[in-house]
DRENDO-228576 format. One record per residue (C-alpha): x, y, z negated. Coordinates in Angstrom, 1 decimal, decimal comma. Each point is the difference from the previous one (the first is absolute). Example, Ala and Ser with C-alpha at 12.3 -4.5 7.8 and 13.67 -1.06 7.14 Angstrom:
       px       py       pz
     12,3     -4,5     -7,8
      1,4      3,4      0,7
***
This chain:
       px       py       pz
     81,7     15,5   -126,9
     -2,6      2,7      0,5
      0,7      3,6      0,9
      1,2      2,2     -2,9
      0,0      3,8     -0,3
      3,1      1,2     -1,9
     -0,6      3,7      0,6
     -2,7      2,4      1,2
      0,6      3,6      0,9
     -3,0      2,3      0,1
     -0,3      3,5      1,6
     -1,0      3,1     -2,0
     -3,6     -0,2      1,1
     -0,3     -3,7     -1,0
     -1,5     -0,8      3,4
      3,0     -1,6      1,6
      2,6     -2,4     -1,3
      2,9     -2,1      1,1
      0,1     -3,5     -1,4
      3,3     -1,9     -0,2
     -0,8     -3,7      0,5
      1,9     -3,2     -0,6
     -1,3     -2,4      2,6
     -0,5     -3,7     -0,5
      3,2     -0,8      2,0
      2,1      2,1     -2,5
      0,5      3,0      2,3
     -1,3      3,5     -0,7
     -2,0      2,5      2,0
     -1,9      3,2     -0,6
     -3,6      0,8      0,9
     -1,9      3,2      0,1
     -3,5      0,1     -1,5
     -2,7      2,7      0,1
     -2,8      0,4     -2,5
     -3,4      0,3      1,4
     -3,5     -1,1     -0,5
      0,1     -3,4     -1,6
      3,5      0,2     -1,3
      3,5     -0,3      1,5
      0,3     -0,7      3,7
      3,1     -2,1      0,8
      2,3      1,0      2,9
      2,5     -2,2      1,8
      3,1     -1,4     -1,5
      2,9      2,1      1,1
      3,4     -1,7      0,4
      1,7     -2,9     -1,7
      2,7      0,6     -2,6
      2,2     -2,0     -2,3
     -0,9      1,9     -3,2
     -2,7      2,2     -1,5
      2,6      2,9     -0,1
      0,6     -0,3      3,7
     -3,7      0,0      0,8
     -0,5      3,1     -2,2
      3,0      1,8      1,5
     -1,4     -0,5      3,5
     -3,5      1,2     -1,1
      1,6      3,1     -1,6
      1,6      0,8      3,4
     -3,1     -0,6      2,1
     -3,1      1,0     -1,9
     -0,4      3,8      0,1
     -1,1      0,7     -3,5
      2,8     -2,2     -1,4
      2,7      1,8      1,9
      1,9      2,5     -2,2
     -0,7      3,7      0,8
      3,7      0,8      0,7
      0,1     -2,3      3,0
***
């Protein structure tokens, strides 16, 4: 099975995004990507999770522009 992307979260400026990825082994991760010359630049996979929801929840706690303003 190839990698699948069930969800992409993009910042307000559309120059950074977090991609939730289902890996070939069935686990999930999230990856930060930045838009630059030539398109999207892929960052490292960050963590291994049992579900897309778990990966997204972790990204929402760790990526500054995804963290709710009240925290």
